[in-house]
Wavefront OBJ file of the C-alpha trace (Angstrom):
o trace
v 86.483 70.550 22.496
v 89.197 70.889 20.008
v 90.757 68.070 18.154
v 93.480 68.160 15.924
v 93.946 65.949 12.590
v 95.971 63.357 13.857
v 93.522 62.516 16.738
v 90.520 62.427 14.437
v 92.081 59.567 12.270
v 91.478 57.505 15.293
v 88.839 58.461 16.880
v 84.844 60.075 16.301
v 83.564 62.797 18.161
v 80.608 61.671 20.586
v 78.482 64.414 18.811
v 79.517 63.169 15.295
v 76.523 62.840 13.183
v 78.015 60.437 11.057
v 76.501 56.977 10.933
v 79.312 55.344 11.085
v 81.037 57.217 14.563
v 77.789 56.620 15.975
v 77.492 53.080 15.802
v 80.930 53.057 16.484
v 80.489 55.115 19.509
v 77.954 53.417 20.593
v 79.679 49.630 20.788
v 82.635 51.535 22.471
v 80.612 52.137 25.523
v 77.356 49.488 25.413
v 79.473 46.745 24.853
v 82.766 44.609 24.320
v 85.205 43.128 21.524
v 86.172 39.806 21.503
v 87.669 37.448 18.891
v 86.432 34.305 17.465
v 88.656 31.137 16.520
v 87.651 28.264 14.022
v 90.164 25.240 14.062
v 92.808 26.828 16.220
v 92.898 29.814 14.193
v 91.615 33.267 15.207
v 89.268 34.790 12.932
v 89.348 38.176 11.349
v 85.302 38.594 12.041
v 84.327 40.226 15.784
v 81.493 39.989 17.668
v 79.934 42.613 19.767
v 78.715 41.203 23.174
v 77.105 43.359 26.328
v 79.065 43.626 28.972
v 78.599 40.915 32.185
v 76.290 41.744 35.006
v 78.814 43.412 37.808
v 77.851 43.219 41.093
v 75.984 46.229 41.780
v 73.236 46.529 43.456
v 71.663 48.188 40.714
v 71.941 45.272 38.377
v 70.735 42.649 40.513
v 66.929 42.294 40.635
v 65.051 41.674 43.565
v 61.678 39.563 42.106
v 64.771 37.621 40.428
v 65.828 35.968 43.900
v 68.987 38.826 43.966
v 70.417 37.063 40.628
v 72.053 38.748 38.145
v 69.505 40.691 35.675
v 70.526 42.103 32.422
v 71.293 46.101 32.744
v 68.767 48.404 33.077
v 65.875 45.382 33.238
v 66.217 45.779 29.091
v 64.196 42.523 29.090
v 61.422 44.154 30.465
v 61.584 47.436 28.922
v 62.044 45.974 25.088
v 58.100 45.618 24.214
v 57.100 48.826 25.486
v 55.577 51.490 22.338
v 52.591 51.841 20.195
v 54.632 53.310 17.333
v 53.981 51.674 14.125
v 56.359 51.526 11.065
v 56.573 49.760 7.254
v 60.370 50.660 6.637
v 61.311 46.819 5.628
v 58.161 47.068 3.456
v 58.932 50.201 1.582
v 62.319 48.807 1.112
v 61.450 45.902 -0.850
v 58.823 47.542 -2.458
v 60.882 50.753 -3.247
v 63.700 48.173 -4.846
v 60.880 46.494 -7.172
v 60.160 49.702 -8.598
v 62.930 50.877 -9.528
v 63.937 47.619 -11.049
v 60.840 48.111 -13.150
v 62.028 52.106 -14.517
v 65.764 50.920 -14.771
v 64.630 49.614 -18.564
v 62.984 53.498 -19.159
v 65.846 55.340 -18.674
v 68.074 56.047 -20.923
v 71.506 53.953 -21.513
v 73.460 57.353 -22.881
v 73.092 60.220 -23.438
v 73.560 62.191 -26.451
v 75.561 65.695 -26.628
v 72.572 67.685 -27.448
v 70.545 66.006 -24.171
v 74.018 67.435 -21.939
v 72.975 70.702 -20.203
v 75.664 73.559 -20.256
v 76.196 75.216 -17.270
v 77.866 78.864 -16.165
v 79.488 78.299 -13.207
v 81.866 79.979 -10.393
v 84.237 76.819 -11.773
v 84.087 77.715 -14.993
v 82.164 77.239 -18.244
v 80.680 73.134 -17.793
v 78.871 70.316 -19.996
v 76.984 68.184 -17.621
v 77.588 64.556 -18.749
v 76.012 62.155 -15.889
v 73.820 63.121 -12.588
v 71.015 62.088 -11.357
v 69.465 64.979 -13.007
v 70.471 63.966 -16.348
v 70.106 59.758 -15.739
v 68.958 58.434 -12.887
v 70.218 55.004 -14.087
v 74.050 56.358 -13.329
v 74.058 56.419 -9.423
v 77.449 56.771 -8.010
v 79.459 59.463 -10.276
v 78.866 63.120 -11.183
v 80.474 63.895 -14.365
v 81.167 66.664 -16.779
v 83.176 68.287 -19.423
v 85.272 71.438 -19.258
v 87.183 73.567 -21.845
v 89.826 76.107 -20.817
v 90.378 78.663 -23.219
v 94.006 79.085 -24.613
v 96.372 80.464 -21.459
v 92.870 80.074 -19.473
v 92.062 78.817 -15.958
v 89.089 76.826 -14.097
v 88.054 78.721 -10.853
v 89.765 77.588 -7.695
v 87.798 75.152 -5.194
v 87.398 72.550 -2.732
v 84.799 69.684 -1.971
v 85.147 66.439 -0.029
v 84.630 63.721 -2.862
v 87.896 62.879 -4.616
v 87.783 63.416 -8.442
v 89.281 61.906 -11.336
v 90.614 64.101 -14.406
v 90.788 62.746 -17.868
v 92.773 65.108 -20.439
v 90.981 64.798 -23.839
v 93.229 67.609 -25.523
v 95.417 70.230 -25.015
v 98.498 71.000 -22.381
v 98.130 72.350 -18.865
v 98.578 71.965 -15.040
v 96.376 71.613 -11.787
v 97.264 73.169 -8.759
v 96.525 71.185 -5.151
v 96.470 71.916 -1.752
v 96.958 70.069 1.079
v 93.766 71.022 3.883
v 94.240 70.404 7.563
v 91.355 71.410 9.918
v 90.737 71.738 13.244
v 87.424 70.332 14.823
v 85.366 72.181 17.958
v 82.172 73.364 18.520
v 82.025 75.388 15.294
v 82.532 72.455 13.701
v 84.910 71.646 11.085
v 87.859 74.530 10.435
v 90.236 74.273 7.079
v 93.402 75.355 6.211
v 94.733 74.842 3.274
v 98.400 74.816 3.001
v 100.392 77.806 1.905
v 101.930 76.450 -0.823
v 100.329 73.952 -3.414
v 101.714 71.487 -5.497
v 101.965 71.565 -9.105
v 100.740 68.382 -11.214
v 101.743 68.946 -15.360
v 99.191 67.187 -17.911
v 99.046 66.811 -21.171
v 96.039 64.927 -23.602
v 95.628 61.411 -22.503
v 97.051 61.665 -18.862
v 94.911 60.703 -15.953
v 94.762 63.160 -13.007
v 93.973 62.086 -9.768
v 92.295 64.767 -7.003
v 92.583 63.553 -3.741
v 89.646 64.344 -1.159
v 88.751 67.403 0.616
v 91.836 68.911 -2.000
v 91.769 72.634 -2.797
v 92.590 72.377 -6.340
v 92.268 74.879 -9.785
v 93.358 73.865 -13.385
v 95.412 75.842 -16.002
v 95.716 76.218 -19.417
v 99.221 76.347 -20.675
v 99.191 76.649 -24.318
v 98.376 80.349 -25.144
v 96.810 79.705 -28.406
v 94.764 76.302 -28.207
v 91.983 75.011 -25.316
v 92.575 72.442 -23.210
v 89.378 70.177 -22.570
v 89.035 67.478 -19.940
v 86.209 65.342 -18.201
v 86.232 65.760 -14.670
v 84.917 62.660 -12.218
v 83.675 62.650 -8.929
v 82.518 60.239 -6.414
v 78.051 60.754 -6.095
v 78.145 58.607 -2.435
v 79.784 61.464 -0.520
v 76.353 63.159 -1.309
v 74.791 60.685 0.515
v 76.756 60.318 3.430
v 76.334 64.057 4.268
v 79.615 65.342 2.910
v 78.360 66.794 -0.141
v 80.136 70.387 0.978
v 81.473 73.015 -2.045
v 83.449 75.724 -1.371
v 84.641 78.058 -4.026
v 87.888 80.199 -3.506
v 88.520 82.256 -6.484
v 85.846 82.084 -9.752
v 86.995 81.550 -12.795
v 86.822 84.320 -15.240
v 83.116 85.060 -16.992
v 82.031 82.834 -20.506
v 82.998 84.837 -23.605
v 80.418 84.920 -26.178
v 82.376 86.093 -29.088
v 85.330 84.227 -28.433
v 83.202 80.989 -27.210
v 85.137 80.354 -24.021
l 1 2 3 4 5 6 7 8 9 10 11 12 13 14 15 16 17 18 19 20 21 22 23 24 25 26 27 28 29 30 31 32 33 34 35 36 37 38 39 40 41 42 43 44 45 46 47 48 49 50 51 52 53 54 55 56 57 58 59 60 61 62 63 64 65 66 67 68 69 70 71 72 73 74 75 76 77 78 79 80 81 82 83 84 85 86 87 88 89 90 91 92 93 94 95 96 97 98 99 100 101 102 103 104 105 106 107 108 109 110 111 112 113 114 115 116 117 118 119 120 121 122 123 124 125 126 127 128 129 130 131 132 133 134 135 136 137 138 139 140 141 142 143 144 145 146 147 148 149 150 151 152 153 154 155 156 157 158 159 160 161 162 163 164 165 166 167 168 169 170 171 172 173 174 175 176 177 178 179 180 181 182 183 184 185 186 187 188 189 190 191 192 193 194 195 196 197 198 199 200 201 202 203 204 205 206 207 208 209 210 211 212 213 214 215 216 217 218 219 220 221 222 223 224 225 226 227 228 229 230 231 232 233 234 235 236 237 238 239 240 241 242 243 244 245 246 247 248 249 250 251 252 253 254 255 256 257
């Protein structure tokens, strides 16, 4: 099976692991959607209803005098099974425990507590991650400094990203990404030519989801520094993939860049 980008926007693959797609495909196959009305006006909420029994023999029960029965005799089968769980109780306990722990987490992280990383994308100073401060739930954030005339690595990740330019000037290149979906999964196809976005101190730069990007310092004499923040929820949903396409120059201890 192969699916184009346009088709994928409006449909969910039958084998998709996405929770929203799984629910949507189930409701499409098992139910029907009807509109509800209030005071003669349609409401935008929708109600999912299982199909009415048809006249097929397999939907009629001899034990019920030939009257229409629920599909698959569901009313007689749903009580089967002995497996036990405590999922709801666990959620209640977890919520209480998390609230009790909240006051133990620091409300601010000092610069000396922010770890450095010499990564393929460049030298990063992590400001917000689950490993640093569990109080921050929704974003990952780091600072990055580009040496005079230098550049970052080039990579792609699913989550959208915001860059706030603290000092210096430069530009970013963005490559839009198309895709094919086949039996091997998603196949990403970056555009041949990037779009250029110039920036300077005080600017806010938005990087859309799944966009290949790379940053450059235009100043041959001064460094450029920015804060980068990305949405952590994509990791929770199973879309935390990061693809490195070009590494940044290694960190030079002599120059400090």
